[in-house]
Every structure is written in C-alpha cells, then in structure tokens.
N, C-alpha and C positions, 0 to 999 in steps of 0.2 A: 955562247952567243945568244941562245934563246933566253937565258936569264937576263942578259944585258938588255936584250930587245924589249923584254917585258918587265923590266925592272920596276916600272911604275905601277904594276898591278897591285901589289900588296898595299901600296899607298892609297890607290883608288878604292880598294876594298875597305880600308880603314876609314877613308873619308865617307864612304857610303854608310858605314856603321854609325859614324858620328852624326850624319844627317838623319838617320833613322831614329837615333836616340833623341836628337833635338826635336824631331817631329813628335815622337811619343811624349816628350816632356811638355811640348806646347799643347798637345791634346789634353794631357793631364791637367795642365794649368787652366785651360779653357773650362774643363769640367769643374775644377775647384772654384773658379771665379763664378760660375753659374750658381753653385751651391752657396757661396759667400754672399752673392747679391740677394738671393732669396732669403737667406738668414738675416741679412742686414735689414731687409724690408720687414720681415716678421719680428725682428727684435724691437722695432719701433712700436709695434702693436701686436701683442700675442694673439688677439682675437682673429687676426688675419688668417692664421693657420687653421682655425676652426672651420673656415669656409671650404677647406678641402673635403670635408666630410659631408657637405651639403650637396646633393646631386645637382648637376647642371643639366636641366631638362632640355628637350628639343623645342625650345621656345618658338622657333620660326614656324613650326607646324601648328601652334596654338592660335585660337581666335583672339580678338581683342578682349572679349569678355573673360576668357580663360587666363590671359596674361594679367589682366587686372586682378583677378582672384589670387593668382600666384604671387603677385607683388604684395598684395595685402597680407597674405599668409607669412611671407618672409619678413616684412617690416614689423609685423605684430609679434613674431615669435623668436627672431634671431638677433644676435648682436650686430650692430650697424656695420662694423668693418668686416665681419665674416661673410656678408652678403653683397659686398660692393660690386664684385664682378657679375654676380647673378642679376642684380638690380640694373646695371648698365646694359646687360644683354637683353633683359626684358624690355627696357625702355627703347632700345634701338629697334627691336622687332615690332613693338607697339607703334612707334612713330612711323615706321615704314608702311605698316598696314593702314594707319590712320590717314596719312597723306594720300595713299592710293585710293582710299575710300572717299576722301573729300574731293579728289580730282574727278572721280566718277560722278559724284553728285553735282559738281560744278559743270561737267559736260552735259549732264541731263538738263540742268537749268539753262545752259546756253542754248541747247536745241529747242527748248520750250519757249525761249525768249528771243529767237532769231539772232543768236550769237552774242547778245548783250549779257554780261555777267556782273555789271556794276551793282546790281541789287542783290547779289548772291550772299546769303548769310545762313549757313546751315548749323543748327544747334544740335550738338551731339553730347547728351548727358554723360555717357560713359567716359568721354575724354576729360570732363571735369572731375569725375570720380578718380580716374587714373592720376591726374595732376595733383589732386589732393593727397593721395597716398604717397606719391613721389616727393612732394614738397615736405611731407612729414618725415620721410627718410632723410632728405637733405638737411632739415633742421636738426634731426638727431645726429647726423654726421658732423655738422658744423659745431654743435655743442660738444660732441665727443672730441673734435680737434682742438677746441679751445682748452678743454680740460687737459688733453694729452700734451699740448704744446708746453704748458707750464710744467707739467710733470717731467717731460723729456729734458727740458732745460735744467731743472733742478737735479735730475738724475745725472746729467752730463757734468754738472758742477761737482757733484759728489764723486763721480768716477775720476775726474781730473784731479780732485784733491787727494784721492786714494793713490793715484799714480805719483803725485808729488811726494806724499808721505813715503811711498815705497822707494822712490829714488833716493830720498834723504836717508832712509834706513840702510840701503845698500852702500851708499857713499860713506856712511859713518858707522859701518858695522863694527869696526875695530876687532877686538879679540873675543868679545862677549857674543859669540855666534848663537848660543842657545837662546838668549833673550831676543836676539834679532829674528831668529827662526820663529819664535813664538809670536812676535809682532807681525811678521810677514804672513803667518797663517791667519791671524786676526784680520789683516787687510784683505787676504784672499776671500775670507768668509763675507766680509763687508762688500767686497766687489761682486760676489755671487748674488747678493741680495739687493744690489743697488738699483735694479729696475731698468727698463728700456731707455734708450737714448736715440737721438735723431739718426736715421739710417745713413746719412752722408758722413756721419762721424764715427760710425760703428767700427769699421775695419781699422781706421787710423788709431782710435783710442785703444782698441783691443791689442793691436800690434805694439803700441807703446807700453801697455801694461805687461804684455808677455815678454817684451825685451828686458824690462827691469827684473822680472821674475827669473829669467835665464841668467841675468847678471848676478842675482842673488845666489843662485845655485853654483855659478862659476866661482863665486867668492867663498862658498861654503867649504873651505878646505880644512878649517880647524876642527870641524865635527864631521869628518868624512863618513863615519859609520851612519850617522843620522841622514846625511845626504844620500848615501847609497841605498838606504832603506826606502827613502822617499822615491828615488829614481826607480827602484825595483817595483814599488807599488804602482807608480805611473806607467811603467813598462807593461806590467800585467794588465792594467786597465785598458791600455791601448791595444794590446794583443786581443783582448776580449772584443773590443770594437771591430778590429780587423776580421776576427772570426765571424762576427755577426754580419758584417758587410759581405763576406764570402757567401753566406747563406742568402742574403738579399739579392745577390747577383743571379741566383737561381730561381728567385721568386717569380711566379707567373704574373702576379698583379704588380706590374712595373711602377705604376703611379703610386701605389701604396708603399712599395719598397723605396722609391725615391724620396717620399716624404719622411720615412724613417731615417734614410741616409742624411737628410738635412739635420734631423735632430741629433744624430750621432756626430756630425761635424761640429755642431754647437757644443756638445759635451766635450769632444776632443779639444776644442779650442778654448772653452771657457771654464770647464770644471776640472780637467786633468792637467796636472803640472808637467814640466819637461822631463825627459829621460836623459840618461848619460849621453854625452856627445857621440860616443861610438855607435849608438843605436838610433840617434835622431833621424838621420837621413834615410837609413834603411826602413824604419817604421813609416816614415812619412811617404816614401816612395811606394811602399806596399799599399798604404791607405789611398794615396792619390791614384794609383793604377786601378784599384778596385772601383774607386769613385768614377774613373773614366769609363770602365766597362759598363757600370750601371747607367751612367750618363748616356753612353752610346745606345744602350737598349731603349732608354727613354726617347732619344732622338729617332731611333727606328720606329718607335710607336707613333711619334709625331709625323714621321714620313708616311707611315701607313694612313694616318688620319688625313694627311695631305692628299694621298692617292684617292681616298674616299671623297674628299672635297672636290677633286678634279672630276671624278665620276658623277658627282652630284651636279657639277657645272655642266657637263655634257648632257645630262638628263634635262636640266632646266633649259638649256639652249634648244634641245629637241622640242620641248613643250612650247617654247616661244615660237618656234617654226610652225608647229601645229596650229597655234592660235592665229598666226598670220595667214595660214592656209584657209582656216575656217572663215576668217574675215573676208577673204577674196571670193568665196563661193557666192554665186548669185541666188538670192532668196526672194521670193515674190509673194509669200503668203504668211499670215499670222502664225498658223500652226507650224510651218517650216521654221520660222524665226524662233518659236519656242523650243524647237529641237536644237537649233544652233546655240541658243542661250544655255541649254542643258549641257551641251558639249563644252562650252567655255567654262561653265561652273566646274565641271569634272576636271578640266585641264588646270584651272586655277587651284583646285584642291590638291591635285598631283604636284603642282609647283611648290605649294606650301609644305607638302610632305617630303619633298625631295632631299631635304637636309642642307647643311651648310656648304657654302662654296668658299674658295680662297678669299681672304679678307680684301685683297687688293682689287678683286673684280666684283665684289659684292654689290657695290653701288651701281656699277655699270650693268650688272645682270638685272637688278631691280628696275633700272630705268628702261631697259629693253622690254622687260615684262610689262611694265606699266604702259609703254608706248603701244605694244601689241594689243593689250586689252582696250586701251583708249581708241585705237583704230577700229576695233570690232564694234565698240559702243557707238562710235560715230556712224558706222554703217547702219547699225540697228536703229539709232535715233533718227537717221535720215528717212528710213523706211516708215517708222511710226509717225514721223512728222507729216509724211505724205498721206497716210491713212487717217491722220487726225482730222483733216478737212472733211474726208468722207464720213467720219464718225460724227462730226458736227452737223453735216447735212442729214445724217440719219436721225440725230437728236431732234432736229427741227421737224422732220417728218413725223416722228413719234409724238412730239409735243402737239402737233396739229391733230393727230388721231385722238390724243387724250382730250383735247378741247371738244372734238366732235362727239366723243363718247359721253363726256360730261353734259353736253347740250341735249343728249337724247336719254340720259339715264332716268329721268322722271316721266318719260312718255308712257301713256297707257294705251296707245294705238299699237298693240302688240303685233298684229298681222302686218302692219306696214313697217314698224320699227325693227322687229326681230331680224329680218334679212339684212337690214343695213348694219345692225350691230355685229352680226356674224361676219359680214364682209369686212368690217373694220378690224375684227380679230384676225382674219386671213391676211389683210394688208399688213398688219403688225408683224406677223410671222415672216413676211418677205423682206422686211427692213433689216439691215445688218447691225453690227455693233455700234454702240454709242460710247462716248467717253465714260470710263469706269466710275468717275466720281458722281456722274448723274444717273448711272444705270439703275441702281436700286430705287431711287426716288421716282423716276419717271415710270418705271414698271409698277410701283406701288400705286401711283395715281391712276394709271390705266386699269389695273386690276380692280381697284375699288369702284371705278365708274361702271365697268362691265358687270361686276358682281352685284352692284346695286340694282342695275336694270334687270338682270336675269333672276335675281332673288325675288324682285317685285313681280316679275312675270310669272314665275312658278308659284308664288304665293297666291296670285290672282287665279291662276288655273286650278289650284288646289282648293279654292273656296267653292265648295259644292253648293249648288242652289237646291232649293226644296224640290224642284221638279226633277233634277238629276238624281237626288237621293231616292225620290219616289220611283223613278224609272229603274234604279238599281234594285230596289226591293222587289218591284214587280218582275224584273227579269230573273232575279234570284229564285222567286217562287215558281216562275214559268219553267226555269231550267230543271227544277225538281220534277215538274209534271211531264215534261217532254221525255225525260228518262224512261218513262213508262210506255211511251209510244211504240207501237208495233206495226210493222208493215203487213198488208193483207195478202200480198203476192200479185195484186192487180196493178200492173205497171202504171196506168194512167191515174188511177185514183190515188195510188201511193205518192206519185210525183206531185199531184195537186195538193195532197195533204202536207207534203214537205214545204212546198211553196207557201202554203197558208201559214205554216209555223214561222217561216221567214218574215212574212208580212206582219204577223202578230208581234214578232220580236222587234221589228223596226218601229212599230207603232208605239212601243213603250217609250221611245226617245233616247237621248244621250244619257250616259251615266257619268259620274264624276271622273275626272282624269286619272285620279289615283286608284280607281276601282275598275278600270277598263279590262282587267284580266278576265272578267266574266264573259267578254266577247270571245276570247280564245276557247273557253269551256264550251260555249254554244257551237262554235265552229267544229270542234272535235266531234260533237254529237251528230252534227249535220254530215260531216265527212263520212262517218260510219254508216249513216242511213243511205247516202248516195252510193257507197260501195256495195250495199246490199241490193240496190235496184238493178234491174237487168238493163243497164245503160251501157253503151259503148264506152271504151276508155276515154275517148275524146269528149263525149257528152257528159260523163261524170266529172271530168276535169273542168269543163266549162261551167258546169253547175256550181262546183265549189268556188271557182273563180268569181262568178257573178255574185255569189253571196259575199265574198270578201271585198269585192269591188264596191258593193253598196255600203259596206262599213267604212271603206277608205274615203268614200265620197262625203261621209259625215265628218271626217277629220279635216286637217288643213291641206292646202294646195301642195305643200311640200311632200306629203306622203304619196299623193297621186303621181307627182313628178318623179320621185324615187322609184316607184313601181314601174313607170313607163320606161325609165332608163334601164332597169333590170331586164324587162322583157325585150327591149331592143338589143341588149347585149346577148341574151340567149338566142335570139334570131340569128345574129351574126355567127355565134358559135356553131349552131346547127347547120347553117349554110356552109360554113367552112368545112365541117365534118363531112357533109354530102359531097362537096367538091373533092375532098381528099379521097373519099372512097371511090368515086367515079374515076378519078385519076389512077387509082391503084389497079382498077379492073383493066385499064389499057395496057398495063405493064405485066399482066399475068400471061405467061406463055400458054398457047393453045386455049385462048379465052373463049371457049364455046359456051353456049347457054347451059348445057348439061354438066359442065365442069362443077364438081362439088364446092370448090373454093369460090368460083364465080357465083354460084347460086347463093352461098352464104353471104357474100358481099352485097349482092343485089337485095337480099332480104333486109340487110342492115340499112341499105339506102332507102328502101321503102318505109322502114320504121322511122327513120329520121325525117322523111318527107311528111309523114303523118304528124310527127311531133312539130314540124315546122308550121304546118297548117294550124295546129292548135295555138302555137305562140302568135302567129299572125292574127288569128281570130281574137286573141286576148288584146293585142295591140289595137285592133280596130275598135273593140269595146271600150277600152280606156280613153282612146282619142275622142270617140263620140260622146263619152261622158264629160270630158273636159270642155267640149264645145257647147254643151247645154248651158 
C-alpha cells in the first residue's frame, strides 16, 4: 500500500534531477555566452584585450588637473582601443567635476550681481587643454575605425570564401581523401591567419566553418587511421586546456584567470579541431562546467565590488547629510565662516575619496552632492553679500583718511600736525575690512602718505643746528669734569653745589635729538650725588624728579603729558594698596595695637602713605609747570 501511495516519488525525484541538470546546463551556457561575447568583441580588434593590463585607477578621487595629465599620458603612450574604457571613465569624472566647478562659479557671479547670470562667462584654460587631448583621442579612434572597417570587411570576405571552399571540398571529397585532407589543412591554416572580422558575424561565421570541419571528419572514413590520429591529437590538446582551466579555477587573481580562460576558449574554438563523437560531449561538458565555476568566481568578485559600491554609497550619503547640517548652522562672523568653509572642503575631499557607487545611482548621488554644496554656498554668499556693503563703507572711510593724510604729508608744522597724523593712524586701525581687491592698493597709498610725513619730520629733527652741536660738545666736556666732583660733607654747601651743576648744565642748551643719550649719563651722576647727601628719602626722590622735570620741560608737550599720566596711575595704585591694607587690619582677629601682625601692617601703611605724599608732590610740581 505504501508503495502504491507513494508510487509517484521516484518519478518526482527523476524530474528534480532533470530540472537540476537543465539548470546546470543553463548556467554553463550563460558562462559560455559571456566568454563568447567577450571573444567576439576582442576578435574584432585584438588591441582591446591589451587594455586589461592597463590599471584602472581611482579616477573619481583625482582632481581635474590630475585627470588631464592621466588622459594625456594614456593617449600619448597606448593604443587607442586598449584605453577606450579608461578614457571614457576619465572623461565622465572630469566632466562631473567641471560642471560642479562651473555651477559654483555661476552661483558666486549670481550673488555678486543680484541674481543676474546673463553676463556670466568663465574662462577655464584646463577645460580647453582636456578637450584638446580628448579630441586627439577621438580623431585617432575614428581613423582607427576607418582602417579597421575596411580590414574587417575584407577579412570577412576571405573567411566566407574559405567556408565555401571547405564546403565544396567536403561535398566533392570522393575517394581521394588524402588529397582532400591536405586541402582542408591548408584551408584551416588560411583560416587561422585570416584576421579579425566584425563581432556580430564572429560566432555565426565560426560555427559555419566548424560545422563543415566536423562534416569533413565525419566523411573521413576511407582514411580512418589518419582521422583517428587527428582526433587523438585534438583530444590531447583539449585535455591540456581542461587541465589548465582546473588550475585557473584555483587561481587567486580571478580577473587574470578569467582573461586567460577567454584565450583558452578562443584556442579551443579556433585552433583545435574536433574529437571523435564519443568524446565530444564529455569534453565539452567538462570544459563548460569549469568555465561556469570560474565564471561564478568572477561573478562573486563582481558581487563583492557591488557591496563595496553600496558601502561607498552609504558613506557618500552620510557626507551629503553632514554638508546639509553644516549649511544649516547659524554663522555670524567672518572667522566662523572660514571654519565652515574648511569643514566643507574636508567633506568635499572625503566625498571624492569615497570611491565608486552603483552606476544606476551615480548621477543621482552627484546631483544630491552638488545641491548640498550649492545650498551651503548660497548661505555663505548671502553672508558675504551683507558684509560687502560694510566693507564698501569701510573702504570709503579709509579713502577719506588717505586723502587727509596726503593733504598733511608735506606740512612742516610738526607740533600741530604730528598729533593729527597719529590720530589718523589710530582711526585707521579701528576701521574694519575692505574689499580684497582694493585692500593692498588703499593700504599702500595710506602707508606712503604717513611714511612721507614722518620721514620728513624725523629728518628735520635729526638736522642738528650749530648751537645744538656746540651744546653737545660743551655738555660732553662738562660731563667729564663733573665726574671728578666730590662732596665735602657739608650738607647745605654740597646741595648748593649740585644745584649749581644743574644750572650750568641747563645753560648749555638743547642737544641734537639723536644725541640726547648724554642727558641720561648726566642724570646717573646726579642720582649718585643725591644718594650720598644726607637727605631724607623723599627729599632725594624729589630732587631727582625736579632735575628730570626740567629736562622734560625742554622737550615736547607729549612727554610731560605721558609723565603726568604715569604719576596719576601710581597715585591710584598706592591709594588702592593703602585701602587694601587698612581693610585687612579690620579682619585680623584680636587686632590690638601690640599684635605683631598688626604692627607690621601698620608700618606698611605708613610707608605707603609717605610714598603717596611723594607722588602727590610730583603731580603738583608737574601741573604747576604745565600752567606756566
């Protein structure tokens, strides 16, 4: 009962085996067709196969300059048909980058011209150079095709004629098979050397020739021994090919192995004759099965490449998302925008380096990338359009200062003009950026006007009059004599003597500006004398100050003003220090007068108060001098 119930199982299993066999046969046939199509293409032009040995570089990651150099190298050194895939890949990547570049330049022009791009015309010499090289390649290719087309047609006619001769030989072989065999071998040799034919005729013509060759062998019954020897020879040759393909299946370099497999198929098909009928199917099945295995490995390699392309696509989408995120960030300063621009440049470089994506989404990915960058550029250009007006205002302000500086550059009223020129310089520093194309020129004009004035002023001041030179020589001699001066120890007479020296020194008059260092030497001698007097610290300090004050009075008003500012600042510092010390005393626990810490702080307060009196006295002196 069980056998009856399941009687259909053996039949089902048989059908499954048939289906599996048919599937395997179809897969083998697909692999064979892939090989034959490649061979048909390469049979038309043998230089195509040479392109397999030329490395296909990562052109997408190259700059337009690098792509141009690579194109020039290939066109100058390689056969035109061996580089066709390389050239088209280079051109595709160049044009994508070029259009993206031009789009950015057009956007910049649009923002500079309030959205009007009618006058946009950007000259890019590199594009002309690239086009020139590419046109040279096209001319070479067209010339190659013209020559090749005639050759292919002639070769096709020759092969068709050989087939016709072969057909007639087989049909009229009669009993003189030795003579027929000799003629067939001659035809096979002529066939081998007949040259390439159009790819669309390749398989049909070869199958036709092979059909008549097999007919010949089938008719070769009168000379069975010769036929069997030939079959044996062909059988051995095909076994060698099968053995080699078995090795190729294990080869790690799948691409290289597949290229050799193509060559072996061509040899199998074009150079080796048939084998006996009993072995034909078996050999072909073994060969086609190995072909499928290697074809599957190649397809696996392609699948892995596809996975890498999908990973590259994900990376590029992430980069585009990051660019859009940067474009949305609110930026309100030039320095911040420079940082944003650096981010975008880094992301742009990462996008270029990310590698190929699946071809069907390549254009879409590039469009998304360009749109993201264009959006960022629009935000950036809008910001700089706003500050462009500010920069123009700054330019107008600086131009006004240049005119003012030029109007004063020849003035000889140095006392009145110098403060004005210095104020002009201060005002210049406070003005912000101007448009870059004017920056260098306006700064050059301003610097020249200021330098002209101050060089003239310094030259004038350095012109020593005869009186100043005479005063310098007198002070130089007097300086030597005063070095010998000795105090007597009598306070009043010594003080009077020092004051007399000061009066004598002043009486000599002013010295040249570039020789005023002699005043410092005289002050050092006086400071040493005052230190030796039995004066209080305050009196000694005031004596030194009065001496320097007299010298300051002989200079310009600015020196007195700077000294007054310095003294006022010192008064503030000392007062703050006294306040801080008095405040500290209040926080000392058990702050009795005999506390050692309190006593030390009180002493410091008294010292600072004495110092404060001295500074106030100096301020009083300098103010009274300025009022005279």
